[in-house]
C-alpha positions in Angstrom: 0.0 0.0 0.0 1.4 3.5 -0.9 2.7 5.5 2.1 -0.1 8.1 1.8 -2.9 5.5 1.7 -1.2 3.8 4.7 -1.2 7.1 6.5 -4.9 7.4 5.9 -5.6 4.4 8.1 -4.6 6.2 11.3 -4.2 9.7 12.7 -0.3 9.6 12.7 2.3 12.2 12.1 1.8 12.5 8.3 -2.0 12.7 8.6 -1.7 15.4 11.3 0.7 17.3 9.1 -1.8 17.3 6.2 -4.8 18.0 8.5 -4.8 21.9 8.0 -5.0 21.3 4.2 -7.9 19.0 4.7 -9.8 21.9 6.4 -9.3 23.9 3.3 -10.5 20.9 1.1 -13.6 20.6 3.3 -14.4 24.3 3.1 -14.1 24.4 -0.7 -16.2 21.2 -1.0 -18.8 22.7 1.3 -18.9 25.9 -0.7 -19.5 23.9 -3.9 -22.4 22.0 -2.4 -23.9 25.3 -1.2 -23.8 26.7 -4.7 -25.9 23.8 -6.0 -28.2 23.8 -2.9 -29.0 27.5 -3.5 -29.4 27.0 -7.2 -26.5 29.2 -8.2 -25.1 26.2 -10.0 -27.5 24.2 -12.0 -28.5 20.5 -11.3 -30.1 18.9 -14.2 -32.6 16.0 -14.1 -32.9 13.2 -16.6 -36.4 11.9 -17.5 -35.7 8.5 -16.1 -34.6 7.4 -12.7 -30.9 7.7 -12.0 -29.0 5.4 -9.6 -25.5 6.7 -8.6 -23.0 4.2 -7.4 -20.0 5.9 -5.8 -17.5 6.3 -3.0 -16.9 8.8 -0.3 -13.5 7.2 0.2 -10.6 7.6 -2.3 -8.5 4.8 -3.6 -11.0 2.5 -5.0 -13.6 0.5 -2.9 -15.0 -1.8 -5.6 -17.7 0.2 -7.2 -17.3 -1.2 -10.7 -18.3 -4.7 -9.7 -21.3 -3.2 -7.8 -22.3 -1.3 -11.0 -22.2 -4.5 -13.0 -24.1 -6.5 -10.4 -26.9 -3.8 -10.3 -27.1 -3.7 -14.1 -27.4 -7.4 -14.4 -30.0 -7.6 -11.6 -32.2 -4.9 -13.2 -31.8 -6.6 -16.7 -32.9 -9.9 -15.1 -36.0 -8.1 -14.0 -36.7 -7.2 -17.6 -35.6 -3.5 -17.4 -33.8 -1.7 -20.1 -30.8 -0.3 -18.3 -28.2 2.3 -19.5 -25.0 3.3 -17.9 -23.1 6.6 -17.8 -19.5 7.2 -16.7 -16.9 9.9 -16.9 -14.5 7.4 -18.4 -11.6 8.2 -16.0 -8.2 7.9 -17.5 -9.2 8.0 -21.2 -7.2 10.0 -23.7 -10.4 11.6 -25.2 -12.6 14.4 -23.8 -15.8 14.2 -25.8 -19.1 12.5 -25.2 -19.2 9.1 -26.9 -20.8 5.7 -26.8 -18.9 2.7 -25.6 -19.2 -0.1 -28.3 -17.9 -3.7 -28.4 -14.9 -2.6 -30.4 -14.1 0.7 -28.6 -10.5 1.2 -27.7 -10.3 1.3 -23.8 -7.9 4.1 -24.2 -10.6 6.2 -25.7 -13.5 5.3 -23.4 -11.8 4.2 -20.2 -11.0 0.8 -18.9 -13.9 0.5 -16.5 -16.6 1.6 -19.0 -15.1 -0.9 -21.5 -15.3 -3.7 -18.9 -18.9 -2.8 -17.8 -20.1 -2.8 -21.4 -18.4 -6.0 -22.2 -19.8 -7.7 -19.1 -23.4 -6.5 -19.3 -24.0 -5.4 -22.9 -25.9 -2.4 -21.5 -25.8 0.9 -23.6 -23.1 3.1 -22.1 -22.0 6.6 -22.8 -19.0 8.5 -21.3 -18.7 12.2 -20.8 -17.0 14.5 -18.3 -20.6 15.9 -17.7 -22.5 12.7 -16.9 -25.9 14.4 -17.6 -24.6 15.0 -21.1 -23.8 11.3 -21.3 -27.3 10.5 -20.1 -29.0 12.6 -22.6 -27.0 11.2 -25.4 -27.8 7.7 -24.2 -31.5 8.3 -24.1 -31.4 9.9 -27.6 -29.7 6.8 -29.0 -31.6 4.3 -26.8 -35.0 5.8 -26.1 -36.4 2.6 -24.5 -34.0 3.0 -21.6 -36.0 2.9 -18.3 -33.3 3.5 -15.7 -29.7 4.8 -15.8 -26.9 3.7 -13.5 -24.0 6.1 -13.0 -20.6 4.6 -12.6 -19.2 6.9 -9.9 -20.5 10.5 -9.7 -21.5 10.7 -6.0 -19.8 14.1 -5.9 -21.0 15.0 -9.4 -23.8 17.3 -8.3 -24.6 18.7 -11.8 -26.7 15.5 -12.3 -29.7 14.9 -10.2 -30.1 11.4 -8.8 -33.0 9.4 -7.4 -31.0 6.7 -5.5 -27.5 7.0 -4.0 -25.4 4.0 -3.2 -22.2 4.4 -1.1 -19.6 1.7 -1.5 -17.0 0.8 1.2 -14.3 -1.7 1.5 -12.5 -3.0 4.5 -10.9 0.3 5.2 -14.2 1.8 6.2 -13.7 5.5 6.5 -10.0 5.1 7.4 -8.9 7.7 9.9 -12.2 9.7 9.3 -10.4 12.8 8.0 -10.9 14.5 4.6 -8.4 14.5 1.8 -5.4 14.8 1.9 -5.1 14.0 5.6 -7.5 11.1 5.3 -9.3 9.2 2.5 -12.7 10.9 2.6 -13.9 12.9 -0.3 -16.6 14.3 1.9 -17.7 14.0 5.5 -19.2 10.7 6.7 -21.8 9.9 7.8 -23.9 11.7 5.1 -27.3 10.9 3.8 -27.5 8.2 1.2 -30.1 5.5 0.3 -28.0 2.4 0.5 -24.6 1.4 1.9 -22.8 -1.7 0.5 -19.6 -3.2 1.9 -17.5 -5.0 -0.6 -14.9 -6.3 1.8 -14.8 -9.0 4.5 -15.0 -6.8 7.6 -17.7 -4.2 7.5 -16.8 -1.3 9.7 -20.5 -0.1 10.2 -24.0 -1.0 9.4 -24.8 -1.7 5.7 -25.4 -4.4 3.3 -22.6 -6.9 2.5 -21.5 -8.9 -0.5 -19.6 -12.1 -1.3 -16.5 -11.6 -3.5 -13.8 -13.8 -4.7 -11.9 -14.9 -7.8 -13.6 -17.0 -10.5 -12.3 -20.6 -10.6 -10.9 -20.0 -14.2 -8.7 -17.5 -15.8 -9.7 -16.3 -19.3 -7.4 -15.7 -22.3 -7.7 -13.1 -25.0 -8.8 -15.9 -27.4 -11.5 -17.0 -25.0 -9.6 -20.1 -23.7 -10.1 -20.9 -20.0 -7.6 -22.4 -17.6 -8.6 -23.5 -14.1 -6.7 -21.8 -11.3 -6.1 -25.1 -9.8 -4.0 -26.0 -12.9 -2.1 -22.7 -12.6 -1.3 -23.4 -9.0 1.0 -26.2 -10.1 3.8 -23.8 -10.9 4.8 -20.2 -10.1 3.1 -17.4 -12.0 3.5 -13.7 -12.5 0.8 -11.2 -11.5 0.1 -7.7 -12.7 -2.4 -5.1 -11.5 -3.1 -1.5 -12.5 -5.8 -0.9 -10.0 -6.2 1.3 -6.9 -5.1 -1.5 -4.6 -3.0 -4.0 -6.5 -2.0 -5.9 -3.4 -5.6 -6.9 -2.8 -5.6 -8.8 -6.2 -2.3 -10.4 -5.4 -3.5 -11.5 -2.0 -6.7 -13.1 -3.5 -4.5 -15.0 -5.9 -2.4 -16.3 -3.1 -5.5 -17.3 -1.2 -6.5 -19.5 -4.2 -3.2 -21.4 -3.8 -1.2 -19.7 -6.5 2.5 -18.9 -6.0 3.4 -15.5 -7.2 7.0 -15.5 -8.4 6.7 -11.8 -9.4 4.2 -9.1 -8.9 3.9 -5.9 -10.9 1.9 -3.0 -9.4 1.2 -0.1 -11.9 -0.7 3.1 -11.3 -4.5 2.8 -11.4 -5.9 3.1 -15.0 -2.4 2.7 -16.5 -2.6 2.4 -20.3 0.5 0.0 -20.4 1.9 2.1 -23.3 5.2 2.5 -21.5 5.3 -1.0 -20.1 6.8 -4.1 -21.9 6.1 -7.7 -20.8 9.2 -9.3 -19.3 10.8 -11.5 -21.9 11.3 -15.2 -21.7 10.2 -15.7 -18.0 8.3 -18.9 -18.8 5.6 -17.7 -16.3 1.9 -17.3 -17.0 1.0 -13.6 -16.6 -2.2 -13.0 -14.7 -4.1 -9.8 -14.5 -7.5 -8.3 -13.5 -10.4 -8.2 -15.9 -10.2 -4.3 -15.9 -6.5 -4.5 -16.9 -7.1 -7.1 -19.5 -9.1 -4.9 -21.8 -6.0 -2.8 -22.3 -3.2 -5.2 -21.5 -4.1 -7.8 -24.2 -2.9 -5.3 -26.9 0.6 -5.6 -25.5 0.5 -9.0 -23.9 -2.0 -11.2 -25.8 -1.0 -14.3 -23.8 -1.9 -12.7 -20.5 -4.7 -14.4 -18.5 -7.5 -12.4 -16.9 -8.9 -13.6 -13.6 -12.5 -12.4 -13.3 -14.0 -11.3 -10.0 -17.1 -12.9 -8.8 -19.1 -10.4 -6.8 -22.6 -11.2 -5.3 -24.3 -8.6 -3.1 -26.6 -10.2 -0.5 -30.3 -10.5 -1.5 -31.3 -7.9 1.0 -29.4 -5.3 -0.9 -31.3 -6.0 -4.1 -34.6 -6.2 -2.2 -33.9 -2.7 -0.8 -32.9 -1.3 -4.2 -36.1 -2.7 -5.8 -38.3 -1.2 -3.1 -36.8 2.2 -3.6 -37.3 2.0 -7.4 -40.9 0.9 -6.9 -41.5 4.0 -4.8 -40.4 6.3 -7.5 -43.4 8.1 -9.1 -44.6 7.1 -12.5 -43.7 10.7 -13.5 -40.1 9.6 -13.3 -40.7 7.2 -16.1 -40.3 4.0 -14.2 -42.7 1.1 -14.0 -42.0 -1.7 -11.6 -41.3 -4.9 -13.4 
């Protein structure tokens, strides 16, 4: 874990040194919220219900698997679901649709993964409400939109807010940069979902683990039990690479080498180690970009299943939305 993220777990010397700066961060964030609350900055509403899935904690808490689980759940109910995202880390700045052949560098790795996993219509834009309007224009039968991140994107109105936490909880409870919080917690939200094994406070939980098989760029599948017979190499360009490495170890794999790159890295400046004789394992999110450079790499999917009470609570909140919002319970 990087030193700063380690410092966020307790109120030690580094955190205390940064605490005055966090007061400024909090004041600026509060002023921004006040501008929206008083109507001086405009919040736009889309004509269909919007579910925002996001974090109040920086450093990644597992929201992308949550988004995919929600989309699949609503699709199973017969609803036409669309997704909007900023497309963090992409090299473009326009509003565009994510298609099956979209380059992840142009749309973002997480949107590319979400679209591949769910097939849901998905648009990316720095202004998520712009992405939502473009999505509805292209797919007018959409009944509900799920926003990948955007809890602090106040320019887009939302009907349901879902806050996602991992085992860090709220860390030391301080705002950035002295702590991991993007805004004060507790704060009002509709649902709290913990993606880790040790929930720090009340909320819904989920089961998560690695799939039993790794997947190649050509669709071939190799059981992890077979890969455990010899050492492997693992790569991750996610917020918390060590979490992926530890999950591999817990499945019985021996990691001869681990490669941790910055979150959303495009791998343009990275070259696969030559002639190691080791299988290269990566996350699904990394695979959508890594396969261009290392076609033999194997992606290990994450199996993420929120508890049934979470979906029951989500369905109940959707059912309460007025028909004026364009939603009819399935």
